[in-house]
Short mmCIF file of the C-alpha atoms (twelve columns), coordinates in Angstrom:
data_MODEL
# 
_entry.id   MODEL 
# 
loop_
_atom_site.group_PDB 
_atom_site.id 
_atom_site.type_symbol 
_atom_site.label_atom_id 
_atom_site.label_alt_id 
_atom_site.label_comp_id 
_atom_site.label_asym_id 
_atom_site.label_seq_id 
_atom_site.Cartn_x 
_atom_site.Cartn_y 
_atom_site.Cartn_z 
_atom_site.pdbx_PDB_model_num 
ATOM 1   C CA . UNK A 1   43.440 -3.532 -31.069 1 
ATOM 2   C CA . UNK A 2   43.182 0.208  -31.904 1 
ATOM 3   C CA . UNK A 3   43.679 1.404  -35.771 1 
ATOM 4   C CA . UNK A 4   46.440 4.003  -36.360 1 
ATOM 5   C CA . UNK A 5   44.267 7.447  -36.585 1 
ATOM 6   C CA . UNK A 6   45.394 10.431 -38.527 1 
ATOM 7   C CA . UNK A 7   45.144 12.703 -35.159 1 
ATOM 8   C CA . UNK A 8   47.107 12.488 -32.453 1 
ATOM 9   C CA . UNK A 9   44.755 10.267 -29.923 1 
ATOM 10  C CA . UNK A 10  45.660 8.896  -26.291 1 
ATOM 11  C CA . UNK A 11  43.882 5.612  -26.085 1 
ATOM 12  C CA . UNK A 12  42.714 4.354  -22.603 1 
ATOM 13  C CA . UNK A 13  40.216 1.419  -21.407 1 
ATOM 14  C CA . UNK A 14  37.591 1.853  -18.443 1 
ATOM 15  C CA . UNK A 15  35.060 -0.619 -17.581 1 
ATOM 16  C CA . UNK A 16  35.781 -2.768 -20.848 1 
ATOM 17  C CA . UNK A 17  35.540 0.121  -23.285 1 
ATOM 18  C CA . UNK A 18  37.879 1.768  -25.126 1 
ATOM 19  C CA . UNK A 19  38.077 5.710  -24.510 1 
ATOM 20  C CA . UNK A 20  39.541 7.710  -27.341 1 
ATOM 21  C CA . UNK A 21  41.502 11.092 -25.582 1 
ATOM 22  C CA . UNK A 22  42.115 13.296 -28.524 1 
ATOM 23  C CA . UNK A 23  44.739 15.501 -27.744 1 
ATOM 24  C CA . UNK A 24  45.267 17.894 -30.599 1 
ATOM 25  C CA . UNK A 25  43.612 18.631 -33.976 1 
ATOM 26  C CA . UNK A 26  42.316 21.817 -36.017 1 
ATOM 27  C CA . UNK A 27  40.095 24.040 -34.244 1 
ATOM 28  C CA . UNK A 28  41.350 23.206 -30.719 1 
ATOM 29  C CA . UNK A 29  43.461 25.022 -28.525 1 
ATOM 30  C CA . UNK A 30  47.170 24.234 -27.922 1 
ATOM 31  C CA . UNK A 31  47.160 21.430 -25.005 1 
ATOM 32  C CA . UNK A 32  48.353 24.097 -22.058 1 
ATOM 33  C CA . UNK A 33  45.261 26.232 -23.395 1 
ATOM 34  C CA . UNK A 34  42.957 23.692 -23.799 1 
ATOM 35  C CA . UNK A 35  43.768 21.996 -20.119 1 
ATOM 36  C CA . UNK A 36  42.756 25.310 -18.550 1 
ATOM 37  C CA . UNK A 37  39.679 25.978 -20.119 1 
ATOM 38  C CA . UNK A 38  38.826 22.042 -19.787 1 
ATOM 39  C CA . UNK A 39  35.650 20.806 -17.496 1 
ATOM 40  C CA . UNK A 40  36.603 18.150 -14.957 1 
ATOM 41  C CA . UNK A 41  34.809 14.506 -15.274 1 
ATOM 42  C CA . UNK A 42  34.304 12.281 -12.621 1 
ATOM 43  C CA . UNK A 43  34.284 8.515  -13.573 1 
ATOM 44  C CA . UNK A 44  31.266 7.490  -10.984 1 
ATOM 45  C CA . UNK A 45  30.816 8.354  -6.911  1 
ATOM 46  C CA . UNK A 46  32.910 5.240  -6.075  1 
ATOM 47  C CA . UNK A 47  36.147 6.029  -7.637  1 
ATOM 48  C CA . UNK A 48  38.849 9.186  -7.293  1 
ATOM 49  C CA . UNK A 49  38.937 8.800  -11.044 1 
ATOM 50  C CA . UNK A 50  38.614 12.093 -12.794 1 
ATOM 51  C CA . UNK A 51  39.557 13.238 -16.487 1 
ATOM 52  C CA . UNK A 52  39.641 16.754 -17.705 1 
ATOM 53  C CA . UNK A 53  37.212 17.025 -21.017 1 
ATOM 54  C CA . UNK A 54  37.895 19.323 -23.575 1 
ATOM 55  C CA . UNK A 55  35.735 22.743 -23.230 1 
ATOM 56  C CA . UNK A 56  32.293 22.181 -25.578 1 
ATOM 57  C CA . UNK A 57  33.602 25.533 -26.958 1 
ATOM 58  C CA . UNK A 58  36.721 24.217 -28.256 1 
ATOM 59  C CA . UNK A 59  34.973 20.859 -29.260 1 
ATOM 60  C CA . UNK A 60  32.541 22.739 -31.075 1 
ATOM 61  C CA . UNK A 61  35.047 24.731 -33.037 1 
ATOM 62  C CA . UNK A 62  37.164 21.758 -33.417 1 
ATOM 63  C CA . UNK A 63  33.894 19.694 -35.134 1 
ATOM 64  C CA . UNK A 64  32.713 22.827 -37.428 1 
ATOM 65  C CA . UNK A 65  36.343 23.070 -38.752 1 
ATOM 66  C CA . UNK A 66  36.620 19.527 -39.529 1 
ATOM 67  C CA . UNK A 67  33.496 19.631 -40.651 1 
ATOM 68  C CA . UNK A 68  32.908 15.703 -42.038 1 
ATOM 69  C CA . UNK A 69  29.774 13.889 -42.560 1 
ATOM 70  C CA . UNK A 70  30.239 12.118 -39.217 1 
ATOM 71  C CA . UNK A 71  30.133 15.240 -37.179 1 
ATOM 72  C CA . UNK A 72  27.264 16.457 -37.761 1 
ATOM 73  C CA . UNK A 73  25.361 14.703 -35.367 1 
ATOM 74  C CA . UNK A 74  27.852 15.763 -32.742 1 
ATOM 75  C CA . UNK A 75  27.589 19.411 -34.051 1 
ATOM 76  C CA . UNK A 76  23.773 19.276 -33.588 1 
ATOM 77  C CA . UNK A 77  24.094 17.877 -29.778 1 
ATOM 78  C CA . UNK A 78  27.498 20.350 -28.883 1 
ATOM 79  C CA . UNK A 79  24.865 22.927 -29.904 1 
ATOM 80  C CA . UNK A 80  21.940 21.784 -28.050 1 
ATOM 81  C CA . UNK A 81  24.030 21.646 -24.723 1 
ATOM 82  C CA . UNK A 82  25.582 25.093 -25.684 1 
ATOM 83  C CA . UNK A 83  22.247 26.685 -26.256 1 
ATOM 84  C CA . UNK A 84  21.560 25.538 -22.957 1 
ATOM 85  C CA . UNK A 85  24.169 26.650 -21.181 1 
ATOM 86  C CA . UNK A 86  23.429 30.288 -23.132 1 
ATOM 87  C CA . UNK A 87  20.090 30.203 -21.251 1 
ATOM 88  C CA . UNK A 88  21.345 28.559 -17.791 1 
ATOM 89  C CA . UNK A 89  23.767 31.413 -18.021 1 
ATOM 90  C CA . UNK A 90  21.124 34.022 -17.814 1 
ATOM 91  C CA . UNK A 91  19.005 32.060 -15.952 1 
ATOM 92  C CA . UNK A 92  21.651 31.304 -12.777 1 
ATOM 93  C CA . UNK A 93  24.337 33.713 -12.735 1 
ATOM 94  C CA . UNK A 94  24.450 37.059 -10.719 1 
ATOM 95  C CA . UNK A 95  27.504 38.520 -12.411 1 
ATOM 96  C CA . UNK A 96  26.470 40.705 -15.237 1 
ATOM 97  C CA . UNK A 97  29.410 39.176 -17.329 1 
ATOM 98  C CA . UNK A 98  29.132 35.624 -16.545 1 
ATOM 99  C CA . UNK A 99  25.185 36.270 -17.340 1 
ATOM 100 C CA . UNK A 100 25.969 36.651 -20.662 1 
ATOM 101 C CA . UNK A 101 29.213 34.883 -21.538 1 
ATOM 102 C CA . UNK A 102 28.050 31.420 -22.937 1 
ATOM 103 C CA . UNK A 103 26.188 33.289 -25.568 1 
ATOM 104 C CA . UNK A 104 28.716 35.391 -26.183 1 
ATOM 105 C CA . UNK A 105 31.099 32.595 -26.558 1 
ATOM 106 C CA . UNK A 106 28.754 30.487 -28.986 1 
ATOM 107 C CA . UNK A 107 28.354 33.020 -31.267 1 
ATOM 108 C CA . UNK A 108 32.938 33.965 -31.618 1 
ATOM 109 C CA . UNK A 109 32.811 30.140 -32.238 1 
ATOM 110 C CA . UNK A 110 30.219 29.989 -34.700 1 
ATOM 111 C CA . UNK A 111 31.532 33.026 -36.111 1 
ATOM 112 C CA . UNK A 112 28.036 34.761 -36.293 1 
ATOM 113 C CA . UNK A 113 26.865 38.000 -34.796 1 
ATOM 114 C CA . UNK A 114 23.521 37.480 -34.246 1 
ATOM 115 C CA . UNK A 115 21.529 34.725 -32.448 1 
ATOM 116 C CA . UNK A 116 19.696 32.152 -34.285 1 
ATOM 117 C CA . UNK A 117 15.962 33.218 -34.099 1 
ATOM 118 C CA . UNK A 118 15.011 29.846 -31.461 1 
ATOM 119 C CA . UNK A 119 17.982 30.529 -28.769 1 
ATOM 120 C CA . UNK A 120 17.212 34.305 -28.845 1 
ATOM 121 C CA . UNK A 121 13.022 33.497 -28.526 1 
ATOM 122 C CA . UNK A 122 14.591 31.885 -24.770 1 
ATOM 123 C CA . UNK A 123 17.126 34.385 -23.763 1 
ATOM 124 C CA . UNK A 124 14.759 37.461 -24.497 1 
ATOM 125 C CA . UNK A 125 12.760 36.437 -21.464 1 
ATOM 126 C CA . UNK A 126 15.213 35.853 -19.497 1 
ATOM 127 C CA . UNK A 127 16.985 39.371 -19.485 1 
ATOM 128 C CA . UNK A 128 17.154 41.092 -16.180 1 
ATOM 129 C CA . UNK A 129 20.383 42.953 -16.284 1 
ATOM 130 C CA . UNK A 130 21.406 46.108 -18.124 1 
ATOM 131 C CA . UNK A 131 24.034 44.006 -19.463 1 
ATOM 132 C CA . UNK A 132 21.603 41.881 -20.708 1 
ATOM 133 C CA . UNK A 133 19.421 44.003 -22.481 1 
ATOM 134 C CA . UNK A 134 22.655 45.572 -24.216 1 
ATOM 135 C CA . UNK A 135 23.891 42.537 -25.297 1 
ATOM 136 C CA . UNK A 136 20.865 40.364 -27.037 1 
ATOM 137 C CA . UNK A 137 20.162 44.360 -28.607 1 
ATOM 138 C CA . UNK A 138 22.782 43.661 -30.678 1 
ATOM 139 C CA . UNK A 139 22.796 39.987 -30.941 1 
ATOM 140 C CA . UNK A 140 18.926 39.079 -31.278 1 
ATOM 141 C CA . UNK A 141 17.491 39.056 -34.890 1 
ATOM 142 C CA . UNK A 142 15.615 42.604 -35.656 1 
ATOM 143 C CA . UNK A 143 12.355 40.435 -35.506 1 
ATOM 144 C CA . UNK A 144 12.873 40.222 -32.072 1 
ATOM 145 C CA . UNK A 145 13.922 43.811 -31.109 1 
ATOM 146 C CA . UNK A 146 10.671 45.422 -30.228 1 
ATOM 147 C CA . UNK A 147 10.116 42.416 -27.929 1 
ATOM 148 C CA . UNK A 148 13.197 43.125 -26.391 1 
ATOM 149 C CA . UNK A 149 12.420 46.851 -25.987 1 
ATOM 150 C CA . UNK A 150 9.252  46.645 -24.870 1 
ATOM 151 C CA . UNK A 151 10.739 44.271 -21.961 1 
ATOM 152 C CA . UNK A 152 13.039 46.520 -21.360 1 
ATOM 153 C CA . UNK A 153 13.350 48.628 -17.685 1 
ATOM 154 C CA . UNK A 154 12.572 51.924 -17.772 1 
ATOM 155 C CA . UNK A 155 16.574 53.238 -16.888 1 
ATOM 156 C CA . UNK A 156 17.779 50.718 -19.755 1 
ATOM 157 C CA . UNK A 157 14.756 51.451 -22.828 1 
ATOM 158 C CA . UNK A 158 15.682 54.234 -23.876 1 
ATOM 159 C CA . UNK A 159 19.798 53.055 -24.676 1 
ATOM 160 C CA . UNK A 160 18.208 49.676 -26.336 1 
ATOM 161 C CA . UNK A 161 16.012 51.673 -28.134 1 
ATOM 162 C CA . UNK A 162 18.948 53.512 -29.620 1 
ATOM 163 C CA . UNK A 163 21.153 50.298 -30.348 1 
ATOM 164 C CA . UNK A 164 17.462 48.786 -31.942 1 
ATOM 165 C CA . UNK A 165 17.155 52.054 -34.136 1 
ATOM 166 C CA . UNK A 166 21.083 51.827 -35.260 1 
ATOM 167 C CA . UNK A 167 20.564 47.901 -36.226 1 
ATOM 168 C CA . UNK A 168 17.476 48.511 -38.238 1 
ATOM 169 C CA . UNK A 169 19.217 51.172 -40.266 1 
ATOM 170 C CA . UNK A 170 22.026 48.984 -41.027 1 
ATOM 171 C CA . UNK A 171 19.733 46.908 -42.187 1 
# 
């Protein structure tokens, strides 16, 4: 029997397991906004049952906002997943905005200006479009600016060098 909780939760049972559907919490957008950003999850191939799952960026924002000790493993998993989304964006997307959108959202959710070094090291070799190089020039740790500049095509290298010079002066 489910116990009362301090957050709004809807309870479902699926294949003998209780599924808790968080319907509101600190860091999550209002339900109508969350539904627009949600991702569809299908329950297997043999069923038409699907549910909307909170956008992982919203879920990470929620976990960071609540920041309980029991949330730390979930935060780590979400971070790894969203790092992979950032890598996937630069790997698979063709639209310049779509290529960098996951990395931009991750920075926004984390409330930081600079990518973590491990993720930045994975993204730098994937830069191809001018927008990729400009975005990364503003967001990689300073120690990666030279590598990024060296990789930049001739037509964008000057812009990347100017951004790197400005960032170097700021630190």
